[in-house]
N, C-alpha and C positions, 0 to 999 in steps of 0.2 A: 460492326458497320456505324452502330449510334456513337461510339468512341471516336471513330474517324471523322464523322460529320461534326461531332462537337469540336474535334481540334482544328478542322477547316474553319468553322464559324468562328471560333475563338481567334485564329490567326488573321481573318478578314477584319473582325472588329478591331483587333489591334492595329491593324494596318490604317483603319479609318482614324483611330486616335491619334496614331503617329503622324498621320497626314495633317490633321488639324493643328497639331503642335507646329509642325515644320512650316505650314502656311502661316500660322500666327507669329512665329519667330521672324519670318521674311518680311511680313507685314510691319512688325515692330521696327526692323531694321530699316525698311524703307521710309517710314514715317518719321524715325528720328533723323535720319541723314538727308533725305531727299524732298520731303513734303514740305509744301508752303501751305497748305490748307488751313484754312481758319478753326476746323474742328479736328485738328491734328490730335489734340490730347484726349478728346472723346473717342477717337479712332484707337489711339493707343490703349486706352483702358479696355475698349472692346477686345483688342488683340490680346491684351493680357488675360482676359477672361477666356479666351480661346485656348490659350496655353493649359489653363486649368481644367477647361472642359475635355480637352484632347487627353490629359493626363487621366483625368477620372473615367473616360471611355476605354483607354487602355488597361486601366487597373480593374474595371468592371469585367473586361473580357478575360483577364487573367484569373481573377478570384472566383467569379461567378459562373463562367462558361466553361472555362477549361478545367479549374481544380473541383467544381462540384459535380462534374459528369460521373456517370456510374463508372465505378471499380476499374 
């Protein structure tokens, strides 16, 4: 049962990481092509950080939650 719960938790955290990456990529695309905001480049930098944050969340879920689970 513990292995099953760790697998479910890992998949949920992976989904959160993927969601952060996708939303950040959509924000980047919108900011590059459609935004006229004065802080456009600041928001682009924040969106790029979101891509890396989402990747590290996904990586954490795979390496720490799923792989380090009991046998």
